[in-house]
Legacy VTK file of the C-alpha trace (Angstrom):
# vtk DataFile Version 3.0
C-alpha trace
ASCII
DATASET POLYDATA
POINTS 193 float
361.131 175.518 221.479
362.012 172.235 223.109
361.869 172.102 226.887
365.312 171.792 228.543
364.824 169.043 231.175
367.550 168.329 233.614
368.498 164.841 234.785
370.340 164.767 238.147
373.607 163.015 237.001
375.339 162.345 240.432
374.547 158.687 240.739
372.107 156.064 239.121
370.878 155.483 235.622
370.586 158.920 234.380
371.618 158.061 230.746
368.393 156.044 230.264
366.390 159.098 231.225
368.315 161.195 228.785
367.263 158.879 225.888
363.615 158.756 227.097
363.447 162.513 227.231
364.910 162.816 223.788
362.342 160.282 222.538
359.518 162.211 224.281
360.603 165.447 222.575
362.612 167.220 225.195
366.272 168.521 225.260
367.900 166.490 228.074
370.555 168.296 230.169
372.811 166.539 232.760
372.787 168.420 236.052
375.730 168.123 238.519
375.936 171.547 240.167
373.500 174.159 241.527
374.453 176.537 238.756
373.359 173.913 236.143
369.993 173.553 237.937
369.318 177.250 237.247
369.198 176.559 233.404
366.550 173.780 233.068
362.845 173.979 232.978
362.228 170.752 235.021
364.326 167.985 236.627
364.324 164.233 236.719
365.719 162.513 239.932
366.723 159.110 238.602
366.842 155.707 240.305
369.883 154.626 242.185
370.860 154.479 245.774
368.926 157.199 247.762
371.546 157.309 250.654
374.393 157.828 248.241
372.412 160.455 246.398
371.762 162.280 249.689
375.441 162.231 250.648
376.402 163.631 247.146
373.699 166.264 247.287
375.019 167.585 250.650
378.714 167.307 249.679
378.010 169.256 246.475
375.856 171.801 248.401
372.840 170.916 246.084
370.366 169.779 248.659
368.851 173.244 249.510
369.057 174.467 245.958
367.182 171.396 244.792
364.536 171.909 247.524
364.055 175.430 246.359
363.917 174.429 242.743
361.128 172.046 243.544
359.064 174.885 245.148
358.498 176.479 241.839
359.474 173.985 239.071
358.491 170.383 238.178
360.437 167.346 239.404
359.964 163.812 238.421
361.461 161.162 240.758
361.780 157.478 239.824
362.560 154.857 242.356
365.249 156.489 244.510
364.040 159.675 243.121
360.590 159.380 244.578
362.248 158.436 247.962
364.033 161.850 247.878
360.744 163.765 246.982
358.689 162.144 249.848
357.729 163.834 253.143
358.623 160.761 255.127
361.079 157.846 254.421
361.118 154.576 256.373
363.204 151.369 256.580
365.379 153.071 257.653
364.271 156.655 258.195
366.245 159.380 256.242
366.126 162.923 255.244
364.177 163.827 252.151
363.180 166.922 250.117
359.612 167.061 251.529
358.057 168.052 248.096
355.373 165.341 247.796
352.995 164.273 250.627
354.037 160.621 250.656
355.362 158.072 253.100
357.781 155.797 251.256
359.431 152.533 252.530
362.856 151.910 250.953
363.337 148.532 249.263
359.656 147.755 250.057
359.419 145.069 247.339
362.456 143.250 248.550
366.122 142.957 247.584
367.746 142.904 244.107
366.815 139.272 243.636
363.082 140.301 243.969
363.272 142.721 241.051
360.636 142.158 238.327
359.262 143.399 235.093
355.509 143.333 234.311
352.621 145.274 232.968
349.937 147.258 234.761
346.699 148.999 233.781
347.068 152.704 234.768
344.187 154.645 236.206
341.770 156.585 234.031
343.548 159.754 235.177
346.613 158.658 233.362
344.961 157.098 230.356
342.881 160.164 229.644
345.926 162.232 229.368
348.323 159.840 227.582
346.297 157.496 225.588
345.295 153.743 225.981
347.404 150.837 226.817
349.134 149.075 229.672
352.412 150.373 231.214
355.524 148.206 231.451
356.928 148.335 234.921
360.481 147.567 235.820
360.973 147.269 239.627
364.481 147.148 240.815
364.876 147.190 244.613
361.777 149.368 244.439
360.371 151.448 247.229
356.638 151.029 248.358
354.452 154.096 248.835
352.691 153.359 252.085
350.773 156.625 252.361
349.486 159.388 250.044
348.385 162.680 251.212
345.070 164.435 250.274
346.674 166.438 247.459
348.252 163.341 245.712
346.652 161.655 242.715
347.370 157.920 242.129
347.857 157.323 238.411
348.785 153.569 238.813
348.831 150.838 241.403
350.516 147.439 241.711
349.808 144.921 244.322
347.556 147.269 246.171
350.220 150.153 246.374
350.424 153.347 244.477
353.414 153.063 241.930
352.822 156.301 239.881
351.638 159.376 241.592
351.342 163.127 241.005
351.020 166.106 243.228
350.753 169.579 241.655
353.830 169.995 239.403
355.574 166.883 240.685
355.433 163.253 239.451
356.857 160.191 241.183
357.231 156.486 240.111
358.471 153.538 242.121
359.312 151.731 239.021
361.732 152.649 236.150
359.748 154.036 233.156
363.048 155.061 231.476
363.803 151.345 230.965
360.676 150.919 228.781
360.252 151.839 225.171
356.876 153.528 226.198
357.546 157.263 226.759
354.125 158.241 227.992
355.353 158.772 231.565
358.076 161.116 230.352
355.525 162.875 228.118
353.204 163.292 230.997
355.985 164.894 232.955
356.747 167.354 230.011
353.095 168.474 230.056
353.554 169.595 233.659
356.223 172.128 232.677
LINES 1 194
193 0 1 2 3 4 5 6 7 8 9 10 11 12 13 14 15 16 17 18 19 20 21 22 23 24 25 26 27 28 29 30 31 32 33 34 35 36 37 38 39 40 41 42 43 44 45 46 47 48 49 50 51 52 53 54 55 56 57 58 59 60 61 62 63 64 65 66 67 68 69 70 71 72 73 74 75 76 77 78 79 80 81 82 83 84 85 86 87 88 89 90 91 92 93 94 95 96 97 98 99 100 101 102 103 104 105 106 107 108 109 110 111 112 113 114 115 116 117 118 119 120 121 122 123 124 125 126 127 128 129 130 131 132 133 134 135 136 137 138 139 140 141 142 143 144 145 146 147 148 149 150 151 152 153 154 155 156 157 158 159 160 161 162 163 164 165 166 167 168 169 170 171 172 173 174 175 176 177 178 179 180 181 182 183 184 185 186 187 188 189 190 191 192
């Protein structure tokens, strides 16, 4: 049976994650309420604007249900999503779900004009589980992971900073794998569920 993977659909590019999940072999489900959260096997927090997402999560009374969800089920955060997963957020400081032992700086690579597309060679820990080949990276006002805790595994780096990390059941990317035709990152997330 296909895994039902939720995509938080409050703000950001959740439709691209829907397509990537379908291509990776999962059933994507758009999640907008705490009730919908109860019916998925895992969840993606998409890119977007982390402050706007936080405001919506609180207004819809989803912040605490989302934190509880992450204590027992897998979450994959991309760009703004990894900001929400972090232990500490800087530039400026803001509240987060505290589900991954990371310190993340918002917009660490610069403004919209500094966005870029490139390729990186992932770490062996990624390649051994997903197969060979570079990863296309799309950075859009991307955060920078400044610190990883002892339980965090770095799966890829760019410019000396981690850009793809995992801790237990959770996965975080500072880039947008959903904007690439390569679905290996989404497949890796499905394996965690």
